[in-house]
Steps between C-alpha positions, in 0.01 A plus 500: 500500500279249308128562475316252721175378344169526687334176612136523619530154658722306736863507380663166415860387460436496122412868512821583682704289263351667192556853640860414601584319176596173673354156546252408775761264644746794536236704679422208731868460589546872563195514731614192690859625521638189331705423188786679337339819359693802388464787751372735230228251406414433864466871569286556192266211578464605867425860400242408240333249737469779755373751247238255367392413858572128457427291815598130517222256578612298801183299498528392137615148594218437743198682364332465165284812537625851434423621854479365854247555772737745672424869542810704559463786748759767581447717808736731688517282815308209651584652842295813420157443655336688218608254238426209728139611483509536123657153463226349714243631256697375200544152643134474588410531132791299359440206735134481400601496133771236534799734461809538718671827588878534452617806691811712469609809697639808317571715804420794269819418303450503117797267456342248741175521313671437166681196639181359652288562194755332276515199732124477521462505123724196474231315692241593235238640740137542401521868595702755701391749761754778558481773762523855360666796662846393392729655236472197271806411295461529120621144468219382725250689283644339190472151657140565592407620149652187346377253764173417326305473831265715708666748739318688777625835637428497876458777759591814302167625368634843409716360221308223313722256311514154343191293424305593811547737794352430845570731790422835646573865448790587728458867413149473644624324809741783568229757453273313742772515766545873437125567507464344847755750632354795312154419641649522846635846421871417518754741347827321586526144372776243444573182306716207609611233250792314343622353171290746295735488203435125467135477600331716240152434635604645835645797317158548330328498836743766626425705186129483562544586867744788453321662199164520679661647812692756285175604330369600843819674606597239758863468608642152439814354651650176357701247700605222266792262454596339165631176650331416830236218483129589501464367852373579845851567622562748215177681588622529859849628402382754242222633723751553777726692259205705372392605848853575614588748228219754546150561627274195498272507193126492550460189285719223347413275206710183469597293197328194647334374816808327628693826497207682652486253790873557557440873502209458747729296728755780510238773556345305786840434658588869468164588666389692192120469504335332199279650372500785752842637401557327162270301274618196307375296204646215297432306186373147427239440769684177594437293811780694669254781571337280763823411677498803726253639750532819300316414174690631198321709237601363160418499132319165468576287193304179416815292456339159449256646250793636295655156508180327394450742209860469391478120491176513308653739250802274458282206415268688267491401134683776302307676224725553195552871424341619822656763720603431857226509763517712816330415832539741792372401846332747731704628793398707803630647822433261789468745790669385815574716801838645390363803311311786671133521412410754227481856620 
């Protein structure tokens, strides 16, 4: 395999041509899928373009500047109320500065993220904001290193990355959930969640939750599913399964507020008193916690503030040679009436 040279700047067709030992015209034809090019040459050019992280400039014919006023943003799902709050904060800053958000959904799939990032880079954005907590593909990392623009790592404050990190400690969030149950004197706790192998931030929260409970000798039962959506209905279904298989736990922590509300709905239908028989808390502190007469206890996260800080970091002027910055927001337990008062 040929040694691919390192380029500390945006890769051009000329760079690919030089590394592949062909003309720029040949590279252009290969990338456009036109012309009569030998299969061996086509394969070599495609491979080297990928290894170098070359991205075609689709705006070259209409823009004279090197970048646009677009800010590319990749989140797991627009339908997730958590990221809707973060996006609101991002857009508030971008709109005031004359920038436009271009949003893609990864659904926690590294292949989706790679495809979206590659597509966004063809639009020559001013910066990118990528949600952490995903097992990022090495090809995506290579593209980002070669992109020559500012990239912000969003949400996952436990694993700082890229030019700037803005988020929270999910380990701390899990420990806060555990502490609320420990303070109430519970010795039998449970966790309900889904898609933990894909959502690494949720996995970190579970780690923080379970490790603190284990330190105090508390029994923990897990009820998770690798494929079900992180929704109210999933919370309902998994809580029903949890309760059916053995004695009802004294307390349940849920992956997010949506699942916690689904769990509450089942417990109320089953006439299992909350918090008299079982205590419940969630994560996010979203508006959903006000949608029931029973007010959900939840780890409260300042979603719009995370968005504002992420957008500000994306627009910041980079300092050559400086290390990535890290900004962690404060989180706390918003006490509702679904956890027994401290004993």
